[in-house]
mmCIF file as Biopython writes it, N, C-alpha, C and O atoms, coordinates in Angstrom:
data_model
#
loop_
_atom_site.group_PDB
_atom_site.id
_atom_site.type_symbol
_atom_site.label_atom_id
_atom_site.label_alt_id
_atom_site.label_comp_id
_atom_site.label_asym_id
_atom_site.label_entity_id
_atom_site.label_seq_id
_atom_site.pdbx_PDB_ins_code
_atom_site.Cartn_x
_atom_site.Cartn_y
_atom_site.Cartn_z
_atom_site.occupancy
_atom_site.B_iso_or_equiv
_atom_site.auth_seq_id
_atom_site.auth_asym_id
_atom_site.pdbx_PDB_model_num
ATOM 1   N N  . MET A ? 1  ? 89.094  83.834  106.662 1.0 0.0 1  A 1 
ATOM 2   C CA . MET A ? 1  ? 88.289  82.931  107.399 1.0 0.0 1  A 1 
ATOM 3   C C  . MET A ? 1  ? 88.195  83.498  108.801 1.0 0.0 1  A 1 
ATOM 4   O O  . MET A ? 1  ? 89.193  83.963  109.352 1.0 0.0 1  A 1 
ATOM 5   N N  . GLU A ? 2  ? 87.073  83.466  109.351 1.0 0.0 2  A 1 
ATOM 6   C CA . GLU A ? 2  ? 86.854  84.015  110.680 1.0 0.0 2  A 1 
ATOM 7   C C  . GLU A ? 2  ? 87.657  83.170  111.717 1.0 0.0 2  A 1 
ATOM 8   O O  . GLU A ? 2  ? 87.737  81.945  111.622 1.0 0.0 2  A 1 
ATOM 9   N N  . GLY A ? 3  ? 88.249  83.893  112.718 1.0 0.0 3  A 1 
ATOM 10  C CA . GLY A ? 3  ? 88.998  83.272  113.754 1.0 0.0 3  A 1 
ATOM 11  C C  . GLY A ? 3  ? 90.428  82.877  113.388 1.0 0.0 3  A 1 
ATOM 12  O O  . GLY A ? 3  ? 91.141  82.351  114.242 1.0 0.0 3  A 1 
ATOM 13  N N  . ILE A ? 4  ? 90.863  83.105  112.185 1.0 0.0 4  A 1 
ATOM 14  C CA . ILE A ? 4  ? 92.200  82.831  111.800 1.0 0.0 4  A 1 
ATOM 15  C C  . ILE A ? 4  ? 92.976  84.121  111.683 1.0 0.0 4  A 1 
ATOM 16  O O  . ILE A ? 4  ? 92.554  85.063  111.012 1.0 0.0 4  A 1 
ATOM 17  N N  . GLU A ? 5  ? 94.144  84.150  112.362 1.0 0.0 5  A 1 
ATOM 18  C CA . GLU A ? 5  ? 94.955  85.366  112.350 1.0 0.0 5  A 1 
ATOM 19  C C  . GLU A ? 5  ? 95.605  85.532  110.980 1.0 0.0 5  A 1 
ATOM 20  O O  . GLU A ? 5  ? 96.000  84.566  110.327 1.0 0.0 5  A 1 
ATOM 21  N N  . PRO A ? 6  ? 95.697  86.777  110.582 1.0 0.0 6  A 1 
ATOM 22  C CA . PRO A ? 6  ? 96.337  87.038  109.216 1.0 0.0 6  A 1 
ATOM 23  C C  . PRO A ? 6  ? 97.879  86.753  109.225 1.0 0.0 6  A 1 
ATOM 24  O O  . PRO A ? 6  ? 98.536  86.861  110.260 1.0 0.0 6  A 1 
ATOM 25  N N  . LYS A ? 7  ? 98.394  86.407  108.095 1.0 0.0 7  A 1 
ATOM 26  C CA . LYS A ? 7  ? 99.767  86.185  107.902 1.0 0.0 7  A 1 
ATOM 27  C C  . LYS A ? 7  ? 100.320 87.624  107.810 1.0 0.0 7  A 1 
ATOM 28  O O  . LYS A ? 7  ? 99.831  88.388  106.977 1.0 0.0 7  A 1 
ATOM 29  N N  . VAL A ? 8  ? 101.285 88.019  108.600 1.0 0.0 8  A 1 
ATOM 30  C CA . VAL A ? 8  ? 101.821 89.338  108.714 1.0 0.0 8  A 1 
ATOM 31  C C  . VAL A ? 8  ? 103.219 89.393  108.290 1.0 0.0 8  A 1 
ATOM 32  O O  . VAL A ? 8  ? 104.052 88.677  108.844 1.0 0.0 8  A 1 
ATOM 33  N N  . SER A ? 9  ? 103.540 90.210  107.325 1.0 0.0 9  A 1 
ATOM 34  C CA . SER A ? 9  ? 104.973 90.412  106.953 1.0 0.0 9  A 1 
ATOM 35  C C  . SER A ? 9  ? 105.496 91.658  107.664 1.0 0.0 9  A 1 
ATOM 36  O O  . SER A ? 9  ? 104.983 92.762  107.482 1.0 0.0 9  A 1 
ATOM 37  N N  . VAL A ? 10 ? 106.508 91.455  108.461 1.0 0.0 10 A 1 
ATOM 38  C CA . VAL A ? 10 ? 107.145 92.577  109.185 1.0 0.0 10 A 1 
ATOM 39  C C  . VAL A ? 10 ? 108.482 92.836  108.515 1.0 0.0 10 A 1 
ATOM 40  O O  . VAL A ? 10 ? 109.331 91.952  108.405 1.0 0.0 10 A 1 
ATOM 41  N N  . TYR A ? 11 ? 108.643 94.070  108.072 1.0 0.0 11 A 1 
ATOM 42  C CA . TYR A ? 11 ? 109.868 94.367  107.329 1.0 0.0 11 A 1 
ATOM 43  C C  . TYR A ? 11 ? 110.919 95.033  108.214 1.0 0.0 11 A 1 
ATOM 44  O O  . TYR A ? 11 ? 112.017 95.332  107.746 1.0 0.0 11 A 1 
ATOM 45  N N  . HIS A ? 12 ? 110.604 95.264  109.457 1.0 0.0 12 A 1 
ATOM 46  C CA . HIS A ? 12 ? 111.559 95.925  110.324 1.0 0.0 12 A 1 
ATOM 47  C C  . HIS A ? 12 ? 111.321 95.449  111.770 1.0 0.0 12 A 1 
ATOM 48  O O  . HIS A ? 12 ? 110.181 95.164  112.138 1.0 0.0 12 A 1 
ATOM 49  N N  . GLU A ? 13 ? 112.337 95.362  112.560 1.0 0.0 13 A 1 
ATOM 50  C CA . GLU A ? 13 ? 112.228 94.836  113.958 1.0 0.0 13 A 1 
ATOM 51  C C  . GLU A ? 13 ? 111.461 95.758  114.865 1.0 0.0 13 A 1 
ATOM 52  O O  . GLU A ? 13 ? 111.049 95.346  115.950 1.0 0.0 13 A 1 
ATOM 53  N N  . ARG A ? 14 ? 111.248 97.043  114.442 1.0 0.0 14 A 1 
ATOM 54  C CA . ARG A ? 14 ? 110.532 97.965  115.254 1.0 0.0 14 A 1 
ATOM 55  C C  . ARG A ? 14 ? 109.030 98.095  114.997 1.0 0.0 14 A 1 
ATOM 56  O O  . ARG A ? 14 ? 108.363 99.007  115.485 1.0 0.0 14 A 1 
ATOM 57  N N  . VAL A ? 15 ? 108.531 97.141  114.210 1.0 0.0 15 A 1 
ATOM 58  C CA . VAL A ? 15 ? 107.107 97.017  113.885 1.0 0.0 15 A 1 
ATOM 59  C C  . VAL A ? 15 ? 106.475 95.780  114.421 1.0 0.0 15 A 1 
ATOM 60  O O  . VAL A ? 15 ? 106.959 94.678  114.163 1.0 0.0 15 A 1 
ATOM 61  N N  . GLU A ? 16 ? 105.383 95.924  115.176 1.0 0.0 16 A 1 
ATOM 62  C CA . GLU A ? 16 ? 104.771 94.815  115.841 1.0 0.0 16 A 1 
ATOM 63  C C  . GLU A ? 16 ? 103.258 94.752  115.415 1.0 0.0 16 A 1 
ATOM 64  O O  . GLU A ? 16 ? 102.623 95.807  115.415 1.0 0.0 16 A 1 
ATOM 65  N N  . PHE A ? 17 ? 102.687 93.661  115.078 1.0 0.0 17 A 1 
ATOM 66  C CA . PHE A ? 17 ? 101.309 93.476  114.834 1.0 0.0 17 A 1 
ATOM 67  C C  . PHE A ? 17 ? 100.616 93.225  116.170 1.0 0.0 17 A 1 
ATOM 68  O O  . PHE A ? 17 ? 100.891 92.223  116.829 1.0 0.0 17 A 1 
ATOM 69  N N  . VAL A ? 18 ? 99.709  94.134  116.579 1.0 0.0 18 A 1 
ATOM 70  C CA . VAL A ? 18 ? 99.015  94.070  117.865 1.0 0.0 18 A 1 
ATOM 71  C C  . VAL A ? 18 ? 97.528  93.820  117.718 1.0 0.0 18 A 1 
ATOM 72  O O  . VAL A ? 18 ? 96.800  93.756  118.708 1.0 0.0 18 A 1 
ATOM 73  N N  . GLY A ? 19 ? 97.081  93.679  116.485 1.0 0.0 19 A 1 
ATOM 74  C CA . GLY A ? 19 ? 95.655  93.528  116.279 1.0 0.0 19 A 1 
ATOM 75  C C  . GLY A ? 19 ? 95.203  92.106  116.428 1.0 0.0 19 A 1 
ATOM 76  O O  . GLY A ? 19 ? 95.957  91.233  116.860 1.0 0.0 19 A 1 
ATOM 77  N N  . SER A ? 20 ? 93.919  91.874  116.052 1.0 0.0 20 A 1 
ATOM 78  C CA . SER A ? 20 ? 93.292  90.569  116.058 1.0 0.0 20 A 1 
ATOM 79  C C  . SER A ? 20 ? 92.145  90.494  115.053 1.0 0.0 20 A 1 
ATOM 80  O O  . SER A ? 20 ? 91.232  91.320  115.045 1.0 0.0 20 A 1 
ATOM 81  N N  . SER A ? 21 ? 92.231  89.478  114.215 1.0 0.0 21 A 1 
ATOM 82  C CA . SER A ? 21 ? 91.141  89.422  113.232 1.0 0.0 21 A 1 
ATOM 83  C C  . SER A ? 21 ? 89.768  89.145  113.874 1.0 0.0 21 A 1 
ATOM 84  O O  . SER A ? 21 ? 88.718  89.523  113.355 1.0 0.0 21 A 1 
ATOM 85  N N  . LYS A ? 22 ? 89.835  88.470  115.025 1.0 0.0 22 A 1 
ATOM 86  C CA . LYS A ? 22 ? 88.677  88.192  115.788 1.0 0.0 22 A 1 
ATOM 87  C C  . LYS A ? 22 ? 87.850  89.441  116.109 1.0 0.0 22 A 1 
ATOM 88  O O  . LYS A ? 22 ? 86.621  89.390  116.170 1.0 0.0 22 A 1 
ATOM 89  N N  . SER A ? 23 ? 88.518  90.511  116.304 1.0 0.0 23 A 1 
ATOM 90  C CA . SER A ? 23 ? 87.780  91.823  116.634 1.0 0.0 23 A 1 
ATOM 91  C C  . SER A ? 23 ? 87.950  92.828  115.501 1.0 0.0 23 A 1 
ATOM 92  O O  . SER A ? 23 ? 87.777  94.032  115.689 1.0 0.0 23 A 1 
ATOM 93  N N  . ASN A ? 24 ? 88.286  92.322  114.344 1.0 0.0 24 A 1 
ATOM 94  C CA . ASN A ? 24 ? 88.421  93.185  113.100 1.0 0.0 24 A 1 
ATOM 95  C C  . ASN A ? 24 ? 89.405  94.345  113.353 1.0 0.0 24 A 1 
ATOM 96  O O  . ASN A ? 24 ? 89.178  95.466  112.898 1.0 0.0 24 A 1 
ATOM 97  N N  . ASN A ? 25 ? 90.465  94.072  114.062 1.0 0.0 25 A 1 
ATOM 98  C CA . ASN A ? 25 ? 91.524  95.027  114.436 1.0 0.0 25 A 1 
ATOM 99  C C  . ASN A ? 25 ? 92.809  94.746  113.764 1.0 0.0 25 A 1 
ATOM 100 O O  . ASN A ? 25 ? 93.410  93.716  114.068 1.0 0.0 25 A 1 
ATOM 101 N N  . ILE A ? 26 ? 93.302  95.572  112.864 1.0 0.0 26 A 1 
ATOM 102 C CA . ILE A ? 26 ? 94.557  95.200  112.123 1.0 0.0 26 A 1 
ATOM 103 C C  . ILE A ? 26 ? 95.616  96.279  112.542 1.0 0.0 26 A 1 
ATOM 104 O O  . ILE A ? 26 ? 96.352  96.776  111.690 1.0 0.0 26 A 1 
ATOM 105 N N  . SER A ? 27 ? 95.681  96.621  113.811 1.0 0.0 27 A 1 
ATOM 106 C CA . SER A ? 27 ? 96.594  97.574  114.254 1.0 0.0 27 A 1 
ATOM 107 C C  . SER A ? 27 ? 97.994  97.080  114.341 1.0 0.0 27 A 1 
ATOM 108 O O  . SER A ? 27 ? 98.256  95.916  114.643 1.0 0.0 27 A 1 
ATOM 109 N N  . ILE A ? 28 ? 98.922  98.014  114.062 1.0 0.0 28 A 1 
ATOM 110 C CA . ILE A ? 28 ? 100.385 97.873  114.285 1.0 0.0 28 A 1 
ATOM 111 C C  . ILE A ? 28 ? 100.895 98.817  115.315 1.0 0.0 28 A 1 
ATOM 112 O O  . ILE A ? 28 ? 100.284 99.859  115.554 1.0 0.0 28 A 1 
ATOM 113 N N  . LEU A ? 29 ? 101.980 98.496  115.928 1.0 0.0 29 A 1 
ATOM 114 C CA . LEU A ? 29 ? 102.782 99.325  116.857 1.0 0.0 29 A 1 
ATOM 115 C C  . LEU A ? 29 ? 104.168 99.621  116.317 1.0 0.0 29 A 1 
ATOM 116 O O  . LEU A ? 29 ? 104.941 98.738  115.946 1.0 0.0 29 A 1 
ATOM 117 N N  . LEU A ? 30 ? 104.431 100.917 116.297 1.0 0.0 30 A 1 
ATOM 118 C CA . LEU A ? 30 ? 105.801 101.251 115.878 1.0 0.0 30 A 1 
ATOM 119 C C  . LEU A ? 30 ? 106.640 101.584 117.064 1.0 0.0 30 A 1 
ATOM 120 O O  . LEU A ? 30 ? 106.231 102.401 117.888 1.0 0.0 30 A 1 
ATOM 121 N N  . TRP A ? 31 ? 107.804 100.986 117.193 1.0 0.0 31 A 1 
ATOM 122 C CA . TRP A ? 31 ? 108.649 101.187 118.349 1.0 0.0 31 A 1 
ATOM 123 C C  . TRP A ? 31 ? 109.892 102.086 118.013 1.0 0.0 31 A 1 
ATOM 124 O O  . TRP A ? 31 ? 110.454 101.984 116.923 1.0 0.0 31 A 1 
ATOM 125 N N  . ASN A ? 32 ? 110.302 102.958 118.969 1.0 0.0 32 A 1 
ATOM 126 C CA . ASN A ? 32 ? 111.564 103.681 118.818 1.0 0.0 32 A 1 
ATOM 127 C C  . ASN A ? 32 ? 111.562 104.520 117.628 1.0 0.0 32 A 1 
ATOM 128 O O  . ASN A ? 32 ? 112.503 104.499 116.835 1.0 0.0 32 A 1 
ATOM 129 N N  . ILE A ? 33 ? 110.483 105.295 117.470 1.0 0.0 33 A 1 
ATOM 130 C CA . ILE A ? 33 ? 110.375 106.177 116.241 1.0 0.0 33 A 1 
ATOM 131 C C  . ILE A ? 33 ? 111.453 107.327 116.313 1.0 0.0 33 A 1 
ATOM 132 O O  . ILE A ? 33 ? 111.770 107.837 117.388 1.0 0.0 33 A 1 
ATOM 133 N N  . THR A ? 34 ? 111.928 107.658 115.252 1.0 0.0 34 A 1 
ATOM 134 C CA . THR A ? 34 ? 112.879 108.801 115.130 1.0 0.0 34 A 1 
ATOM 135 C C  . THR A ? 34 ? 112.332 109.758 114.106 1.0 0.0 34 A 1 
ATOM 136 O O  . THR A ? 34 ? 111.355 109.454 113.422 1.0 0.0 34 A 1 
ATOM 137 N N  . PHE A ? 35 ? 112.970 110.943 113.991 1.0 0.0 35 A 1 
ATOM 138 C CA . PHE A ? 35 ? 112.484 111.880 112.992 1.0 0.0 35 A 1 
ATOM 139 C C  . PHE A ? 35 ? 112.572 111.360 111.620 1.0 0.0 35 A 1 
ATOM 140 O O  . PHE A ? 35 ? 111.750 111.716 110.776 1.0 0.0 35 A 1 
ATOM 141 N N  . GLU A ? 36 ? 113.596 110.474 111.329 1.0 0.0 36 A 1 
ATOM 142 C CA . GLU A ? 36 ? 113.800 109.859 109.986 1.0 0.0 36 A 1 
ATOM 143 C C  . GLU A ? 36 ? 112.545 108.964 109.603 1.0 0.0 36 A 1 
ATOM 144 O O  . GLU A ? 36 ? 112.312 108.719 108.419 1.0 0.0 36 A 1 
ATOM 145 N N  . ASP A ? 37 ? 111.793 108.512 110.560 1.0 0.0 37 A 1 
ATOM 146 C CA . ASP A ? 37 ? 110.668 107.636 110.234 1.0 0.0 37 A 1 
ATOM 147 C C  . ASP A ? 37 ? 109.409 108.485 109.760 1.0 0.0 37 A 1 
ATOM 148 O O  . ASP A ? 37 ? 108.392 107.946 109.323 1.0 0.0 37 A 1 
ATOM 149 N N  . GLN A ? 38 ? 109.555 109.754 109.874 1.0 0.0 38 A 1 
ATOM 150 C CA . GLN A ? 38 ? 108.467 110.688 109.470 1.0 0.0 38 A 1 
ATOM 151 C C  . GLN A ? 38 ? 108.158 110.568 107.925 1.0 0.0 38 A 1 
ATOM 152 O O  . GLN A ? 38 ? 109.069 110.548 107.097 1.0 0.0 38 A 1 
ATOM 153 N N  . GLY A ? 39 ? 106.896 110.493 107.601 1.0 0.0 39 A 1 
ATOM 154 C CA . GLY A ? 39 ? 106.542 110.496 106.192 1.0 0.0 39 A 1 
ATOM 155 C C  . GLY A ? 39 ? 105.287 109.710 105.956 1.0 0.0 39 A 1 
ATOM 156 O O  . GLY A ? 39 ? 104.536 109.419 106.888 1.0 0.0 39 A 1 
ATOM 157 N N  . GLU A ? 40 ? 105.050 109.354 104.669 1.0 0.0 40 A 1 
ATOM 158 C CA . GLU A ? 40 ? 103.820 108.636 104.277 1.0 0.0 40 A 1 
ATOM 159 C C  . GLU A ? 40 ? 104.081 107.178 104.330 1.0 0.0 40 A 1 
ATOM 160 O O  . GLU A ? 40 ? 105.171 106.707 104.005 1.0 0.0 40 A 1 
ATOM 161 N N  . TYR A ? 41 ? 103.042 106.434 104.754 1.0 0.0 41 A 1 
ATOM 162 C CA . TYR A ? 41 ? 103.069 104.972 104.808 1.0 0.0 41 A 1 
ATOM 163 C C  . TYR A ? 41 ? 101.781 104.491 104.193 1.0 0.0 41 A 1 
ATOM 164 O O  . TYR A ? 41 ? 100.730 105.119 104.324 1.0 0.0 41 A 1 
ATOM 165 N N  . ILE A ? 42 ? 101.885 103.347 103.509 1.0 0.0 42 A 1 
ATOM 166 C CA . ILE A ? 42 ? 100.695 102.729 102.807 1.0 0.0 42 A 1 
ATOM 167 C C  . ILE A ? 42 ? 100.448 101.396 103.544 1.0 0.0 42 A 1 
ATOM 168 O O  . ILE A ? 42 ? 101.354 100.585 103.733 1.0 0.0 42 A 1 
ATOM 169 N N  . CYS A ? 43 ? 99.210  101.217 103.940 1.0 0.0 43 A 1 
ATOM 170 C CA . CYS A ? 43 ? 98.688  99.967  104.480 1.0 0.0 43 A 1 
ATOM 171 C C  . CYS A ? 43 ? 97.936  99.309  103.447 1.0 0.0 43 A 1 
ATOM 172 O O  . CYS A ? 43 ? 97.027  99.894  102.859 1.0 0.0 43 A 1 
ATOM 173 N N  . PHE A ? 44 ? 98.288  98.047  103.178 1.0 0.0 44 A 1 
ATOM 174 C CA . PHE A ? 44 ? 97.606  97.204  102.133 1.0 0.0 44 A 1 
ATOM 175 C C  . PHE A ? 44 ? 97.154  95.888  102.780 1.0 0.0 44 A 1 
ATOM 176 O O  . PHE A ? 44 ? 97.861  95.235  103.547 1.0 0.0 44 A 1 
ATOM 177 N N  . ALA A ? 45 ? 95.881  95.553  102.393 1.0 0.0 45 A 1 
ATOM 178 C CA . ALA A ? 45 ? 95.318  94.357  102.880 1.0 0.0 45 A 1 
ATOM 179 C C  . ALA A ? 45 ? 94.468  93.669  101.899 1.0 0.0 45 A 1 
ATOM 180 O O  . ALA A ? 45 ? 93.890  94.312  101.023 1.0 0.0 45 A 1 
ATOM 181 N N  . ARG A ? 46 ? 94.359  92.345  102.005 1.0 0.0 46 A 1 
ATOM 182 C CA . ARG A ? 46 ? 93.493  91.629  101.083 1.0 0.0 46 A 1 
ATOM 183 C C  . ARG A ? 46 ? 92.378  90.887  101.966 1.0 0.0 46 A 1 
ATOM 184 O O  . ARG A ? 46 ? 92.727  90.227  102.945 1.0 0.0 46 A 1 
ATOM 185 N N  . ASN A ? 47 ? 91.142  90.999  101.632 1.0 0.0 47 A 1 
ATOM 186 C CA . ASN A ? 47 ? 90.096  90.436  102.454 1.0 0.0 47 A 1 
ATOM 187 C C  . ASN A ? 47 ? 89.518  89.207  101.776 1.0 0.0 47 A 1 
ATOM 188 O O  . ASN A ? 47 ? 88.858  89.315  100.743 1.0 0.0 47 A 1 
ATOM 189 N N  . PRO A ? 48 ? 89.768  88.013  102.367 1.0 0.0 48 A 1 
ATOM 190 C CA . PRO A ? 48 ? 89.235  86.791  101.770 1.0 0.0 48 A 1 
ATOM 191 C C  . PRO A ? 48 ? 87.715  86.760  101.768 1.0 0.0 48 A 1 
ATOM 192 O O  . PRO A ? 48 ? 87.137  86.109  100.898 1.0 0.0 48 A 1 
ATOM 193 N N  . LYS A ? 49 ? 87.025  87.438  102.709 1.0 0.0 49 A 1 
ATOM 194 C CA . LYS A ? 49 ? 85.599  87.381  102.732 1.0 0.0 49 A 1 
ATOM 195 C C  . LYS A ? 49 ? 85.049  88.148  101.554 1.0 0.0 49 A 1 
ATOM 196 O O  . LYS A ? 49 ? 83.889  87.942  101.199 1.0 0.0 49 A 1 
ATOM 197 N N  . GLU A ? 50 ? 85.805  89.010  100.934 1.0 0.0 50 A 1 
ATOM 198 C CA . GLU A ? 50 ? 85.313  89.791  99.747  1.0 0.0 50 A 1 
ATOM 199 C C  . GLU A ? 50 ? 85.958  89.294  98.485  1.0 0.0 50 A 1 
ATOM 200 O O  . GLU A ? 50 ? 86.251  90.081  97.584  1.0 0.0 50 A 1 
ATOM 201 N N  . LYS A ? 51 ? 86.193  87.963  98.398  1.0 0.0 51 A 1 
ATOM 202 C CA . LYS A ? 51 ? 86.810  87.447  97.202  1.0 0.0 51 A 1 
ATOM 203 C C  . LYS A ? 51 ? 88.278  87.924  96.944  1.0 0.0 51 A 1 
ATOM 204 O O  . LYS A ? 51 ? 88.779  88.047  95.827  1.0 0.0 51 A 1 
ATOM 205 N N  . LYS A ? 52 ? 88.860  88.160  98.073  1.0 0.0 52 A 1 
ATOM 206 C CA . LYS A ? 52 ? 90.287  88.614  98.092  1.0 0.0 52 A 1 
ATOM 207 C C  . LYS A ? 52 ? 90.447  90.045  97.548  1.0 0.0 52 A 1 
ATOM 208 O O  . LYS A ? 52 ? 91.499  90.418  97.028  1.0 0.0 52 A 1 
ATOM 209 N N  . ARG A ? 53 ? 89.384  90.819  97.685  1.0 0.0 53 A 1 
ATOM 210 C CA . ARG A ? 53 ? 89.371  92.266  97.271  1.0 0.0 53 A 1 
ATOM 211 C C  . ARG A ? 53 ? 90.498  92.945  98.021  1.0 0.0 53 A 1 
ATOM 212 O O  . ARG A ? 53 ? 90.687  92.712  99.215  1.0 0.0 53 A 1 
ATOM 213 N N  . ASN A ? 54 ? 91.274  93.818  97.297  1.0 0.0 54 A 1 
ATOM 214 C CA . ASN A ? 54 ? 92.302  94.635  97.887  1.0 0.0 54 A 1 
ATOM 215 C C  . ASN A ? 54 ? 91.797  95.956  98.489  1.0 0.0 54 A 1 
ATOM 216 O O  . ASN A ? 54 ? 90.900  96.628  97.980  1.0 0.0 54 A 1 
ATOM 217 N N  . HIS A ? 55 ? 92.438  96.259  99.593  1.0 0.0 55 A 1 
ATOM 218 C CA . HIS A ? 55 ? 92.161  97.537  100.276 1.0 0.0 55 A 1 
ATOM 219 C C  . HIS A ? 55 ? 93.495  98.172  100.569 1.0 0.0 55 A 1 
ATOM 220 O O  . HIS A ? 55 ? 94.498  97.502  100.813 1.0 0.0 55 A 1 
ATOM 221 N N  . SER A ? 56 ? 93.471  99.557  100.536 1.0 0.0 56 A 1 
ATOM 222 C CA . SER A ? 56 ? 94.727  100.250 100.933 1.0 0.0 56 A 1 
ATOM 223 C C  . SER A ? 56 ? 94.414  101.595 101.590 1.0 0.0 56 A 1 
ATOM 224 O O  . SER A ? 56 ? 93.321  102.123 101.387 1.0 0.0 56 A 1 
ATOM 225 N N  . ALA A ? 57 ? 95.268  102.124 102.312 1.0 0.0 57 A 1 
ATOM 226 C CA . ALA A ? 57 ? 95.130  103.497 102.947 1.0 0.0 57 A 1 
ATOM 227 C C  . ALA A ? 57 ? 96.504  104.076 103.026 1.0 0.0 57 A 1 
ATOM 228 O O  . ALA A ? 57 ? 97.485  103.358 103.216 1.0 0.0 57 A 1 
ATOM 229 N N  . VAL A ? 58 ? 96.582  105.424 102.876 1.0 0.0 58 A 1 
ATOM 230 C CA . VAL A ? 58 ? 97.778  106.140 103.075 1.0 0.0 58 A 1 
ATOM 231 C C  . VAL A ? 58 ? 97.714  106.927 104.390 1.0 0.0 58 A 1 
ATOM 232 O O  . VAL A ? 58 ? 96.727  107.610 104.666 1.0 0.0 58 A 1 
ATOM 233 N N  . PHE A ? 59 ? 98.766  106.824 105.189 1.0 0.0 59 A 1 
ATOM 234 C CA . PHE A ? 59 ? 98.873  107.518 106.502 1.0 0.0 59 A 1 
ATOM 235 C C  . PHE A ? 59 ? 100.059 108.396 106.438 1.0 0.0 59 A 1 
ATOM 236 O O  . PHE A ? 59 ? 101.024 108.067 105.748 1.0 0.0 59 A 1 
ATOM 237 N N  . THR A ? 60 ? 100.043 109.563 107.160 1.0 0.0 60 A 1 
ATOM 238 C CA . THR A ? 60 ? 101.161 110.378 107.290 1.0 0.0 60 A 1 
ATOM 239 C C  . THR A ? 60 ? 101.555 110.402 108.766 1.0 0.0 60 A 1 
ATOM 240 O O  . THR A ? 60 ? 100.780 110.776 109.646 1.0 0.0 60 A 1 
ATOM 241 N N  . LEU A ? 61 ? 102.824 109.974 108.993 1.0 0.0 61 A 1 
ATOM 242 C CA . LEU A ? 61 ? 103.381 109.946 110.339 1.0 0.0 61 A 1 
ATOM 243 C C  . LEU A ? 61 ? 104.153 111.223 110.576 1.0 0.0 61 A 1 
ATOM 244 O O  . LEU A ? 61 ? 105.108 111.526 109.862 1.0 0.0 61 A 1 
ATOM 245 N N  . ILE A ? 62 ? 103.727 111.985 111.600 1.0 0.0 62 A 1 
ATOM 246 C CA . ILE A ? 62 ? 104.460 113.206 111.997 1.0 0.0 62 A 1 
ATOM 247 C C  . ILE A ? 62 ? 105.073 113.035 113.333 1.0 0.0 62 A 1 
ATOM 248 O O  . ILE A ? 62 ? 104.366 112.850 114.323 1.0 0.0 62 A 1 
ATOM 249 N N  . VAL A ? 63 ? 106.359 113.091 113.398 1.0 0.0 63 A 1 
ATOM 250 C CA . VAL A ? 63 ? 107.154 112.935 114.723 1.0 0.0 63 A 1 
ATOM 251 C C  . VAL A ? 63 ? 107.364 114.310 115.291 1.0 0.0 63 A 1 
ATOM 252 O O  . VAL A ? 63 ? 107.968 115.183 114.668 1.0 0.0 63 A 1 
ATOM 253 N N  . VAL A ? 64 ? 106.834 114.489 116.529 1.0 0.0 64 A 1 
ATOM 254 C CA . VAL A ? 64 ? 106.920 115.782 117.157 1.0 0.0 64 A 1 
ATOM 255 C C  . VAL A ? 64 ? 107.999 115.813 118.242 1.0 0.0 64 A 1 
ATOM 256 O O  . VAL A ? 64 ? 108.397 116.896 118.673 1.0 0.0 64 A 1 
ATOM 257 N N  . ASP A ? 65 ? 108.487 114.639 118.699 1.0 0.0 65 A 1 
ATOM 258 C CA . ASP A ? 65 ? 109.496 114.607 119.813 1.0 0.0 65 A 1 
ATOM 259 C C  . ASP A ? 65 ? 110.196 113.331 119.612 1.0 0.0 65 A 1 
ATOM 260 O O  . ASP A ? 65 ? 109.654 112.347 119.108 1.0 0.0 65 A 1 
ATOM 261 N N  . GLN A ? 66 ? 111.522 113.376 120.053 1.0 0.0 66 A 1 
ATOM 262 C CA . GLN A ? 66 ? 112.360 112.153 119.842 1.0 0.0 66 A 1 
ATOM 263 C C  . GLN A ? 66 ? 112.977 111.791 121.212 1.0 0.0 66 A 1 
ATOM 264 O O  . GLN A ? 66 ? 113.613 112.625 121.857 1.0 0.0 66 A 1 
ATOM 265 N N  . SER A ? 67 ? 112.776 110.548 121.631 1.0 0.0 67 A 1 
ATOM 266 C CA . SER A ? 67 ? 113.400 110.185 122.894 1.0 0.0 67 A 1 
ATOM 267 C C  . SER A ? 67 ? 114.779 109.714 122.656 1.0 0.0 67 A 1 
ATOM 268 O O  . SER A ? 67 ? 115.051 109.150 121.596 1.0 0.0 67 A 1 
ATOM 269 N N  . MET A ? 68 ? 115.668 109.908 123.571 1.0 0.0 68 A 1 
ATOM 270 C CA . MET A ? 68 ? 117.038 109.581 123.474 1.0 0.0 68 A 1 
ATOM 271 C C  . MET A ? 68 ? 117.322 108.206 124.087 1.0 0.0 68 A 1 
ATOM 272 O O  . MET A ? 68 ? 118.468 107.756 124.092 1.0 0.0 68 A 1 
#
């Protein structure tokens, strides 16, 4: 429904939902990334406007530098 923020499941304290359904933005922010975080991630969402149709995308995270 328009204007209602999605229910977000965060599985780690270094992940923060920074998007807004009002602007169709489902962005997340990853904090304190290390080389061990490098790899493939899957984003999964269900859209109520499309009769709860499922959507997914695969992203590859490449870490090029690590802060101490």
